[in-house]
Biopython code that builds the backbone (N, CA, C, O; Angstrom):
import numpy as np
from Bio.PDB.StructureBuilder import StructureBuilder

atoms = [
    (1, "UNK", "N", (-4.129, -3.309, -23.761)),
    (1, "UNK", "CA", (-3.131, -3.147, -22.709)),
    (1, "UNK", "C", (-2.611, -4.533, -22.296)),
    (1, "UNK", "O", (-3.372, -5.494, -22.189)),
    (2, "UNK", "N", (-1.342, -4.601, -22.076)),
    (2, "UNK", "CA", (-0.678, -5.837, -21.682)),
    (2, "UNK", "C", (-1.088, -6.241, -20.262)),
    (2, "UNK", "O", (-1.252, -5.388, -19.389)),
    (3, "UNK", "N", (-1.251, -7.539, -20.041)),
    (3, "UNK", "CA", (-1.587, -8.009, -18.695)),
    (3, "UNK", "C", (-0.330, -8.079, -17.841)),
    (3, "UNK", "O", (0.787, -8.130, -18.356)),
    (4, "UNK", "N", (-0.528, -8.081, -16.536)),
    (4, "UNK", "CA", (0.586, -8.191, -15.602)),
    (4, "UNK", "C", (1.315, -9.509, -15.830)),
    (4, "UNK", "O", (2.545, -9.554, -15.823)),
    (5, "UNK", "N", (0.562, -10.568, -16.029)),
    (5, "UNK", "CA", (1.172, -11.882, -16.262)),
    (5, "UNK", "C", (2.076, -11.856, -17.505)),
    (5, "UNK", "O", (3.194, -12.370, -17.477)),
    (6, "UNK", "N", (1.582, -11.254, -18.588)),
    (6, "UNK", "CA", (2.385, -11.164, -19.818)),
    (6, "UNK", "C", (3.646, -10.336, -19.591)),
    (6, "UNK", "O", (4.731, -10.715, -20.033)),
    (7, "UNK", "N", (3.500, -9.204, -18.901)),
    (7, "UNK", "CA", (4.651, -8.352, -18.634)),
    (7, "UNK", "C", (5.692, -9.098, -17.809)),
    (7, "UNK", "O", (6.875, -9.093, -18.147)),
    (8, "UNK", "N", (5.250, -9.744, -16.720)),
    (8, "UNK", "CA", (6.195, -10.447, -15.848)),
    (8, "UNK", "C", (6.836, -11.637, -16.539)),
    (8, "UNK", "O", (8.001, -11.944, -16.288)),
    (9, "UNK", "N", (6.095, -12.309, -17.402)),
    (9, "UNK", "CA", (6.658, -13.429, -18.164)),
    (9, "UNK", "C", (7.789, -12.930, -19.060)),
    (9, "UNK", "O", (8.863, -13.528, -19.110)),
    (10, "UNK", "N", (7.537, -11.832, -19.765)),
    (10, "UNK", "CA", (8.570, -11.260, -20.639)),
    (10, "UNK", "C", (9.762, -10.757, -19.817)),
    (10, "UNK", "O", (10.915, -10.954, -20.200)),
    (11, "UNK", "N", (9.475, -10.116, -18.702)),
    (11, "UNK", "CA", (10.524, -9.598, -17.818)),
    (11, "UNK", "C", (11.398, -10.741, -17.301)),
    (11, "UNK", "O", (12.625, -10.650, -17.351)),
    (12, "UNK", "N", (10.782, -11.809, -16.807)),
    (12, "UNK", "CA", (11.536, -12.940, -16.277)),
    (12, "UNK", "C", (12.327, -13.656, -17.365)),
    (12, "UNK", "O", (13.438, -14.125, -17.118)),
    (13, "UNK", "N", (11.761, -13.743, -18.569)),
    (13, "UNK", "CA", (12.494, -14.364, -19.677)),
    (13, "UNK", "C", (13.781, -13.589, -19.956)),
    (13, "UNK", "O", (14.840, -14.186, -20.146)),
    (14, "UNK", "N", (13.686, -12.246, -19.981)),
    (14, "UNK", "CA", (14.870, -11.418, -20.226)),
    (14, "UNK", "C", (15.930, -11.625, -19.150)),
    (14, "UNK", "O", (17.128, -11.585, -19.431)),
    (15, "UNK", "N", (15.482, -11.845, -17.920)),
    (15, "UNK", "CA", (16.410, -12.022, -16.800)),
    (15, "UNK", "C", (16.914, -13.465, -16.671)),
    (15, "UNK", "O", (17.849, -13.733, -15.917)),
    (16, "UNK", "N", (16.295, -14.385, -17.404)),
    (16, "UNK", "CA", (16.679, -15.789, -17.289)),
    (16, "UNK", "C", (16.105, -16.459, -16.060)),
    (16, "UNK", "O", (16.642, -17.460, -15.585)),
    (17, "UNK", "N", (15.004, -15.908, -15.536)),
    (17, "UNK", "CA", (14.367, -16.450, -14.344)),
    (17, "UNK", "C", (13.215, -17.361, -14.722)),
    (17, "UNK", "O", (12.802, -17.401, -15.880)),
    (18, "UNK", "N", (12.698, -18.090, -13.750)),
    (18, "UNK", "CA", (11.601, -19.020, -13.976)),
    (18, "UNK", "C", (10.314, -18.319, -14.387)),
    (18, "UNK", "O", (10.125, -17.128, -14.137)),
    (19, "UNK", "N", (9.436, -19.084, -15.021)),
    (19, "UNK", "CA", (8.177, -18.538, -15.513)),
    (19, "UNK", "C", (6.968, -19.125, -14.796)),
    (19, "UNK", "O", (5.830, -18.886, -15.200)),
    (20, "UNK", "N", (7.210, -19.898, -13.722)),
    (20, "UNK", "CA", (6.098, -20.468, -12.970)),
    (20, "UNK", "C", (5.418, -19.365, -12.158)),
    (20, "UNK", "O", (5.992, -18.298, -11.942)),
    (21, "UNK", "N", (4.213, -19.630, -11.719)),
    (21, "UNK", "CA", (3.388, -18.649, -10.995)),
    (21, "UNK", "C", (4.116, -18.046, -9.794)),
    (21, "UNK", "O", (4.104, -16.829, -9.611)),
    (22, "UNK", "N", (4.747, -18.884, -8.981)),
    (22, "UNK", "CA", (5.423, -18.394, -7.776)),
    (22, "UNK", "C", (6.569, -17.441, -8.108)),
    (22, "UNK", "O", (6.767, -16.447, -7.410)),
    (23, "UNK", "N", (7.319, -17.734, -9.161)),
    (23, "UNK", "CA", (8.440, -16.875, -9.540)),
    (23, "UNK", "C", (7.945, -15.559, -10.120)),
    (23, "UNK", "O", (8.548, -14.514, -9.877)),
    (24, "UNK", "N", (6.848, -15.595, -10.888)),
    (24, "UNK", "CA", (6.264, -14.352, -11.410)),
    (24, "UNK", "C", (5.788, -13.473, -10.254)),
    (24, "UNK", "O", (6.007, -12.262, -10.258)),
    (25, "UNK", "N", (5.141, -14.082, -9.275)),
    (25, "UNK", "CA", (4.668, -13.328, -8.105)),
    (25, "UNK", "C", (5.848, -12.761, -7.325)),
    (25, "UNK", "O", (5.793, -11.624, -6.856)),
    (26, "UNK", "N", (6.904, -13.539, -7.184)),
    (26, "UNK", "CA", (8.103, -13.052, -6.478)),
    (26, "UNK", "C", (8.692, -11.833, -7.191)),
    (26, "UNK", "O", (9.103, -10.870, -6.542)),
    (27, "UNK", "N", (8.733, -11.876, -8.515)),
    (27, "UNK", "CA", (9.241, -10.725, -9.270)),
    (27, "UNK", "C", (8.379, -9.493, -9.027)),
    (27, "UNK", "O", (8.892, -8.384, -8.878)),
    (28, "UNK", "N", (7.057, -9.697, -8.989)),
    (28, "UNK", "CA", (6.145, -8.582, -8.768)),
    (28, "UNK", "C", (6.309, -7.999, -7.365)),
    (28, "UNK", "O", (6.411, -6.782, -7.210)),
    (29, "UNK", "N", (6.335, -8.843, -6.361)),
    (29, "UNK", "CA", (6.374, -8.355, -4.981)),
    (29, "UNK", "C", (7.730, -7.766, -4.602)),
    (29, "UNK", "O", (7.828, -7.031, -3.619)),
    (30, "UNK", "N", (8.777, -8.078, -5.367)),
    (30, "UNK", "CA", (10.096, -7.530, -5.061)),
    (30, "UNK", "C", (10.411, -6.263, -5.850)),
    (30, "UNK", "O", (11.523, -5.741, -5.773)),
    (31, "UNK", "N", (9.423, -5.762, -6.615)),
    (31, "UNK", "CA", (9.609, -4.496, -7.315)),
    (31, "UNK", "C", (9.752, -3.352, -6.316)),
    (31, "UNK", "O", (9.417, -3.499, -5.140)),
    (32, "UNK", "N", (10.247, -2.223, -6.788)),
    (32, "UNK", "CA", (10.433, -1.052, -5.914)),
    (32, "UNK", "C", (9.068, -0.434, -5.620)),
    (32, "UNK", "O", (8.374, 0.005, -6.538)),
    (33, "UNK", "N", (8.683, -0.399, -4.352)),
    (33, "UNK", "CA", (7.404, 0.173, -3.953)),
    (33, "UNK", "C", (7.449, 1.686, -4.117)),
    (33, "UNK", "O", (8.330, 2.352, -3.572)),
    (34, "UNK", "N", (6.484, 2.232, -4.880)),
    (34, "UNK", "CA", (6.431, 3.673, -5.103)),
    (34, "UNK", "C", (5.165, 4.305, -4.516)),
    (34, "UNK", "O", (5.056, 5.530, -4.465)),
    (35, "UNK", "N", (4.209, 3.483, -4.073)),
    (35, "UNK", "CA", (2.977, 4.004, -3.477)),
    (35, "UNK", "C", (2.354, 2.928, -2.601)),
    (35, "UNK", "O", (2.397, 1.741, -2.924)),
    (36, "UNK", "N", (1.766, 3.368, -1.474)),
    (36, "UNK", "CA", (1.026, 2.466, -0.587)),
    (36, "UNK", "C", (-0.319, 3.101, -0.275)),
    (36, "UNK", "O", (-0.399, 4.290, 0.033)),
    (37, "UNK", "N", (-1.367, 2.303, -0.356)),
    (37, "UNK", "CA", (-2.711, 2.780, -0.058)),
    (37, "UNK", "C", (-3.054, 2.609, 1.407)),
    (37, "UNK", "O", (-2.199, 2.293, 2.235)),
    (38, "UNK", "N", (-4.319, 2.826, 1.707)),
    (38, "UNK", "CA", (-4.803, 2.685, 3.071)),
    (38, "UNK", "C", (-4.731, 1.231, 3.533)),
    (38, "UNK", "O", (-4.729, 0.305, 2.721)),
    (39, "UNK", "N", (-4.671, 1.054, 4.831)),
    (39, "UNK", "CA", (-4.611, -0.282, 5.415)),
    (39, "UNK", "C", (-6.014, -0.809, 5.678)),
    (39, "UNK", "O", (-6.882, -0.072, 6.146)),
    (40, "UNK", "N", (-6.236, -2.074, 5.379)),
    (40, "UNK", "CA", (-7.477, -2.774, 5.702)),
    (40, "UNK", "C", (-7.093, -3.841, 6.725)),
    (40, "UNK", "O", (-6.601, -4.913, 6.373)),
    (41, "UNK", "N", (-7.328, -3.523, 8.004)),
    (41, "UNK", "CA", (-6.825, -4.372, 9.082)),
    (41, "UNK", "C", (-7.801, -5.480, 9.450)),
    (41, "UNK", "O", (-8.998, -5.249, 9.618)),
    (42, "UNK", "N", (-7.267, -6.676, 9.569)),
    (42, "UNK", "CA", (-8.005, -7.848, 10.011)),
    (42, "UNK", "C", (-7.305, -8.385, 11.259)),
    (42, "UNK", "O", (-6.275, -7.853, 11.672)),
    (43, "UNK", "N", (-7.848, -9.413, 11.844)),
    (43, "UNK", "CA", (-7.287, -9.909, 13.113)),
    (43, "UNK", "C", (-5.835, -10.363, 12.990)),
    (43, "UNK", "O", (-5.015, -10.011, 13.838)),
    (44, "UNK", "N", (-5.499, -11.131, 11.963)),
    (44, "UNK", "CA", (-4.160, -11.710, 11.856)),
    (44, "UNK", "C", (-3.358, -11.188, 10.665)),
    (44, "UNK", "O", (-2.226, -11.618, 10.442)),
    (45, "UNK", "N", (-3.941, -10.260, 9.899)),
    (45, "UNK", "CA", (-3.228, -9.741, 8.735)),
    (45, "UNK", "C", (-3.808, -8.391, 8.327)),
    (45, "UNK", "O", (-4.902, -8.010, 8.744)),
    (46, "UNK", "N", (-3.060, -7.693, 7.514)),
    (46, "UNK", "CA", (-3.462, -6.394, 6.977)),
    (46, "UNK", "C", (-3.338, -6.481, 5.458)),
    (46, "UNK", "O", (-2.366, -7.026, 4.933)),
    (47, "UNK", "N", (-4.326, -5.942, 4.767)),
    (47, "UNK", "CA", (-4.273, -5.865, 3.305)),
    (47, "UNK", "C", (-4.003, -4.414, 2.923)),
    (47, "UNK", "O", (-4.591, -3.491, 3.488)),
    (48, "UNK", "N", (-3.113, -4.226, 1.967)),
    (48, "UNK", "CA", (-2.782, -2.877, 1.526)),
    (48, "UNK", "C", (-2.529, -2.886, 0.024)),
    (48, "UNK", "O", (-1.796, -3.735, -0.483)),
    (49, "UNK", "N", (-3.137, -1.942, -0.683)),
    (49, "UNK", "CA", (-2.824, -1.809, -2.103)),
    (49, "UNK", "C", (-1.475, -1.123, -2.225)),
    (49, "UNK", "O", (-1.204, -0.141, -1.535)),
    (50, "UNK", "N", (-0.636, -1.643, -3.102)),
    (50, "UNK", "CA", (0.666, -1.034, -3.355)),
    (50, "UNK", "C", (0.881, -0.929, -4.857)),
    (50, "UNK", "O", (0.270, -1.649, -5.646)),
    (51, "UNK", "N", (1.757, -0.023, -5.225)),
    (51, "UNK", "CA", (2.207, 0.086, -6.606)),
    (51, "UNK", "C", (3.714, -0.078, -6.588)),
    (51, "UNK", "O", (4.417, 0.578, -5.819)),
    (52, "UNK", "N", (4.204, -0.967, -7.450)),
    (52, "UNK", "CA", (5.645, -1.174, -7.582)),
    (52, "UNK", "C", (6.092, -0.746, -8.968)),
    (52, "UNK", "O", (5.316, -0.765, -9.924)),
    (53, "UNK", "N", (7.341, -0.363, -9.059)),
    (53, "UNK", "CA", (7.963, 0.034, -10.319)),
    (53, "UNK", "C", (8.945, -1.052, -10.717)),
    (53, "UNK", "O", (9.906, -1.330, -10.000)),
    (54, "UNK", "N", (8.696, -1.663, -11.868)),
    (54, "UNK", "CA", (9.613, -2.659, -12.415)),
    (54, "UNK", "C", (10.033, -2.157, -13.783)),
    (54, "UNK", "O", (9.275, -2.253, -14.749)),
    (55, "UNK", "N", (11.232, -1.628, -13.863)),
    (55, "UNK", "CA", (11.787, -1.087, -15.098)),
    (55, "UNK", "C", (10.837, -0.119, -15.796)),
    (55, "UNK", "O", (10.649, -0.188, -17.010)),
    (56, "UNK", "N", (10.243, 0.778, -15.022)),
    (56, "UNK", "CA", (9.376, 1.802, -15.595)),
    (56, "UNK", "C", (7.937, 1.377, -15.815)),
    (56, "UNK", "O", (7.128, 2.175, -16.289)),
    (57, "UNK", "N", (7.604, 0.157, -15.487)),
    (57, "UNK", "CA", (6.218, -0.310, -15.553)),
    (57, "UNK", "C", (5.677, -0.350, -14.127)),
    (57, "UNK", "O", (6.305, -0.903, -13.224)),
    (58, "UNK", "N", (4.507, 0.242, -13.944)),
    (58, "UNK", "CA", (3.915, 0.350, -12.610)),
    (58, "UNK", "C", (2.797, -0.680, -12.467)),
    (58, "UNK", "O", (1.864, -0.721, -13.270)),
    (59, "UNK", "N", (2.909, -1.502, -11.439)),
    (59, "UNK", "CA", (1.943, -2.576, -11.193)),
    (59, "UNK", "C", (1.297, -2.350, -9.831)),
    (59, "UNK", "O", (1.982, -2.165, -8.825)),
    (60, "UNK", "N", (-0.043, -2.368, -9.820)),
    (60, "UNK", "CA", (-0.802, -2.216, -8.574)),
    (60, "UNK", "C", (-1.395, -3.568, -8.200)),
    (60, "UNK", "O", (-1.990, -4.254, -9.031)),
    (61, "UNK", "N", (-1.219, -3.939, -6.927)),
    (61, "UNK", "CA", (-1.758, -5.211, -6.446)),
    (61, "UNK", "C", (-2.008, -5.111, -4.948)),
    (61, "UNK", "O", (-1.566, -4.163, -4.299)),
    (62, "UNK", "N", (-2.714, -6.088, -4.408)),
    (62, "UNK", "CA", (-2.959, -6.153, -2.976)),
    (62, "UNK", "C", (-1.825, -6.914, -2.312)),
    (62, "UNK", "O", (-1.517, -8.046, -2.686)),
    (63, "UNK", "N", (-1.203, -6.279, -1.316)),
    (63, "UNK", "CA", (-0.127, -6.904, -0.568)),
    (63, "UNK", "C", (-0.676, -7.287, 0.804)),
    (63, "UNK", "O", (-1.626, -6.678, 1.296)),
    (64, "UNK", "N", (-0.076, -8.286, 1.406)),
    (64, "UNK", "CA", (-0.515, -8.782, 2.708)),
    (64, "UNK", "C", (0.599, -8.614, 3.721)),
    (64, "UNK", "O", (1.752, -8.961, 3.464)),
    (65, "UNK", "N", (0.240, -8.078, 4.873)),
    (65, "UNK", "CA", (1.169, -7.935, 5.993)),
    (65, "UNK", "C", (0.646, -8.865, 7.080)),
    (65, "UNK", "O", (-0.433, -8.639, 7.628)),
    (66, "UNK", "N", (1.397, -9.892, 7.386)),
    (66, "UNK", "CA", (0.966, -10.887, 8.369)),
    (66, "UNK", "C", (1.337, -10.387, 9.758)),
    (66, "UNK", "O", (2.496, -10.060, 10.014)),
    (67, "UNK", "N", (0.354, -10.326, 10.659)),
    (67, "UNK", "CA", (0.596, -9.798, 11.998)),
    (67, "UNK", "C", (0.585, -10.889, 13.067)),
    (67, "UNK", "O", (0.962, -10.639, 14.211)),
    (68, "UNK", "N", (0.157, -12.094, 12.702)),
    (68, "UNK", "CA", (0.122, -13.199, 13.657)),
    (68, "UNK", "C", (1.281, -14.148, 13.425)),
    (68, "UNK", "O", (2.261, -13.795, 12.769)),
    (69, "UNK", "N", (1.170, -15.335, 13.955)),
    (69, "UNK", "CA", (2.234, -16.325, 13.839)),
    (69, "UNK", "C", (2.122, -17.173, 12.576)),
    (69, "UNK", "O", (3.060, -17.896, 12.238)),
    (70, "UNK", "N", (1.007, -17.098, 11.882)),
    (70, "UNK", "CA", (0.778, -17.951, 10.719)),
    (70, "UNK", "C", (1.372, -17.348, 9.456)),
    (70, "UNK", "O", (1.867, -16.221, 9.466)),
    (71, "UNK", "N", (1.319, -18.099, 8.381)),
    (71, "UNK", "CA", (1.771, -17.615, 7.080)),
    (71, "UNK", "C", (0.551, -17.312, 6.218)),
    (71, "UNK", "O", (-0.579, -17.616, 6.599)),
    (72, "UNK", "N", (0.786, -16.716, 5.066)),
    (72, "UNK", "CA", (-0.324, -16.419, 4.155)),
    (72, "UNK", "C", (-1.094, -17.678, 3.797)),
    (72, "UNK", "O", (-2.325, -17.676, 3.802)),
    (73, "UNK", "N", (-0.387, -18.745, 3.489)),
    (73, "UNK", "CA", (-1.068, -19.982, 3.072)),
    (73, "UNK", "C", (-1.895, -20.587, 4.206)),
    (73, "UNK", "O", (-2.922, -21.214, 3.945)),
    (74, "UNK", "N", (-1.470, -20.413, 5.454)),
    (74, "UNK", "CA", (-2.254, -20.902, 6.598)),
    (74, "UNK", "C", (-3.612, -20.216, 6.685)),
    (74, "UNK", "O", (-4.567, -20.778, 7.223)),
    (75, "UNK", "N", (-3.693, -18.990, 6.150)),
    (75, "UNK", "CA", (-4.932, -18.220, 6.221)),
    (75, "UNK", "C", (-5.659, -18.181, 4.871)),
    (75, "UNK", "O", (-6.575, -17.380, 4.681)),
    (76, "UNK", "N", (-5.251, -19.042, 3.938)),
    (76, "UNK", "CA", (-5.826, -19.088, 2.588)),
    (76, "UNK", "C", (-5.715, -17.754, 1.860)),
    (76, "UNK", "O", (-6.618, -17.371, 1.116)),
    (77, "UNK", "N", (-4.610, -17.050, 2.072)),
    (77, "UNK", "CA", (-4.343, -15.803, 1.358)),
    (77, "UNK", "C", (-3.312, -16.078, 0.276)),
    (77, "UNK", "O", (-2.378, -16.852, 0.484)),
    (78, "UNK", "N", (-3.477, -15.449, -0.870)),
    (78, "UNK", "CA", (-2.488, -15.605, -1.931)),
    (78, "UNK", "C", (-2.540, -14.400, -2.854)),
    (78, "UNK", "O", (-3.577, -13.750, -2.992)),
    (79, "UNK", "N", (-1.421, -14.114, -3.476)),
    (79, "UNK", "CA", (-1.365, -13.058, -4.474)),
    (79, "UNK", "C", (-2.077, -13.549, -5.724)),
    (79, "UNK", "O", (-2.019, -14.734, -6.054)),
    (80, "UNK", "N", (-2.747, -12.643, -6.416)),
    (80, "UNK", "CA", (-3.506, -13.009, -7.602)),
    (80, "UNK", "C", (-3.047, -12.142, -8.771)),
    (80, "UNK", "O", (-3.353, -10.951, -8.825)),
    (81, "UNK", "N", (-2.315, -12.742, -9.703)),
    (81, "UNK", "CA", (-1.836, -12.002, -10.863)),
    (81, "UNK", "C", (-2.988, -11.508, -11.733)),
    (81, "UNK", "O", (-2.841, -10.521, -12.453)),
    (82, "UNK", "N", (-4.128, -12.182, -11.672)),
    (82, "UNK", "CA", (-5.274, -11.761, -12.478)),
    (82, "UNK", "C", (-5.929, -10.493, -11.930)),
    (82, "UNK", "O", (-6.580, -9.764, -12.678)),
    (83, "UNK", "N", (-5.765, -10.224, -10.639)),
    (83, "UNK", "CA", (-6.303, -8.999, -10.046)),
    (83, "UNK", "C", (-5.319, -7.837, -10.123)),
    (83, "UNK", "O", (-5.724, -6.677, -10.049)),
    (84, "UNK", "N", (-4.046, -8.136, -10.268)),
    (84, "UNK", "CA", (-3.036, -7.082, -10.389)),
    (84, "UNK", "C", (-3.225, -6.377, -11.724)),
    (84, "UNK", "O", (-3.692, -6.971, -12.696)),
    (85, "UNK", "N", (-2.854, -5.093, -11.755)),
    (85, "UNK", "CA", (-3.024, -4.357, -13.000)),
    (85, "UNK", "C", (-1.884, -3.387, -13.228)),
    (85, "UNK", "O", (-1.272, -2.881, -12.288)),
    (86, "UNK", "N", (-1.615, -3.141, -14.495)),
    (86, "UNK", "CA", (-0.618, -2.151, -14.877)),
    (86, "UNK", "C", (-1.304, -0.798, -14.855)),
    (86, "UNK", "O", (-2.380, -0.626, -15.429)),
    (87, "UNK", "N", (-0.676, 0.163, -14.188)),
    (87, "UNK", "CA", (-1.250, 1.500, -14.055)),
    (87, "UNK", "C", (-0.264, 2.529, -14.595)),
    (87, "UNK", "O", (0.920, 2.245, -14.777)),
    (88, "UNK", "N", (-0.775, 3.722, -14.845)),
    (88, "UNK", "CA", (0.061, 4.811, -15.335)),
    (88, "UNK", "C", (0.436, 5.732, -14.185)),
    (88, "UNK", "O", (-0.339, 5.936, -13.250)),
    (89, "UNK", "N", (1.617, 6.272, -14.273)),
    (89, "UNK", "CA", (2.066, 7.245, -13.277)),
    (89, "UNK", "C", (1.548, 8.606, -13.710)),
    (89, "UNK", "O", (1.756, 9.035, -14.844)),
    (90, "UNK", "N", (0.873, 9.274, -12.789)),
    (90, "UNK", "CA", (0.393, 10.626, -13.054)),
    (90, "UNK", "C", (0.853, 11.523, -11.922)),
    (90, "UNK", "O", (0.740, 11.176, -10.746)),
    (91, "UNK", "N", (1.361, 12.655, -12.287)),
    (91, "UNK", "CA", (1.823, 13.594, -11.275)),
    (91, "UNK", "C", (0.732, 14.622, -11.006)),
    (91, "UNK", "O", (-0.014, 15.024, -11.899)),
    (92, "UNK", "N", (0.667, 15.028, -9.750)),
    (92, "UNK", "CA", (-0.221, 16.115, -9.388)),
    (92, "UNK", "C", (0.482, 16.954, -8.349)),
    (92, "UNK", "O", (1.291, 16.463, -7.561)),
    (93, "UNK", "N", (0.159, 18.218, -8.366)),
    (93, "UNK", "CA", (0.766, 19.129, -7.408)),
    (93, "UNK", "C", (-0.298, 19.494, -6.382)),
    (93, "UNK", "O", (-1.412, 19.886, -6.729)),
    (94, "UNK", "N", (0.061, 19.359, -5.144)),
    (94, "UNK", "CA", (-0.854, 19.699, -4.061)),
    (94, "UNK", "C", (-0.281, 20.915, -3.345)),
    (94, "UNK", "O", (0.859, 20.904, -2.881)),
    (95, "UNK", "N", (-1.084, 21.949, -3.267)),
    (95, "UNK", "CA", (-0.672, 23.171, -2.584)),
    (95, "UNK", "C", (-1.461, 23.268, -1.293)),
    (95, "UNK", "O", (-2.691, 23.217, -1.300)),
    (96, "UNK", "N", (-0.759, 23.405, -0.202)),
    (96, "UNK", "CA", (-1.434, 23.536, 1.085)),
    (96, "UNK", "C", (-1.753, 25.009, 1.319)),
    (96, "UNK", "O", (-0.895, 25.880, 1.176)),
    (97, "UNK", "N", (-2.991, 25.260, 1.676)),
    (97, "UNK", "CA", (-3.435, 26.610, 1.940)),
    (97, "UNK", "C", (-4.026, 26.635, 3.346)),
    (97, "UNK", "O", (-4.818, 25.765, 3.709)),
    (98, "UNK", "N", (-3.640, 27.631, 4.131)),
    (98, "UNK", "CA", (-4.128, 27.766, 5.495)),
    (98, "UNK", "C", (-4.920, 29.058, 5.600)),
    (98, "UNK", "O", (-4.476, 30.102, 5.123)),
    (99, "UNK", "N", (-6.084, 28.990, 6.218)),
    (99, "UNK", "CA", (-6.943, 30.162, 6.382)),
    (99, "UNK", "C", (-7.089, 30.466, 7.862)),
    (99, "UNK", "O", (-7.034, 29.570, 8.704)),
    (100, "UNK", "N", (-7.276, 31.751, 8.168)),
    (100, "UNK", "CA", (-7.551, 32.162, 9.553)),
    (100, "UNK", "C", (-9.027, 32.208, 9.779)),
    (100, "UNK", "O", (-9.474, 32.531, 10.879)),
]
sb = StructureBuilder()
sb.init_structure("model")
sb.init_model(0)
sb.init_chain("A")
sb.init_seg("    ")
for serial, (resi, resn, name, xyz) in enumerate(atoms, 1):
    if name == "N":
        sb.init_residue(resn, " ", resi, " ")
    sb.init_atom(name, np.array(xyz, "f"), 0.0, 1.0, " ", f" {name:<3s}", serial, name[0])
structure = sb.get_structure()
């Protein structure tokens, strides 16, 4: 299976964009969000797993929501392309049933 880094490198090359770490991360974080997981709340930030769709490829990674006045770098937080992973889209049907 292709790594997220390899996919984003190829994607950015096709678009004529930079291939440095920051630009690859920017491409990943600006993908269309198709799923959000539960929130893991901390004092100054929230961590949430998200899945983005970039041209039909689904990438899951941890996103950070800053709730204080600082930035991610002030809190030693950073996106990690090595932890991000390409996932498959699977559909499931959920039927709600109510009992008396």
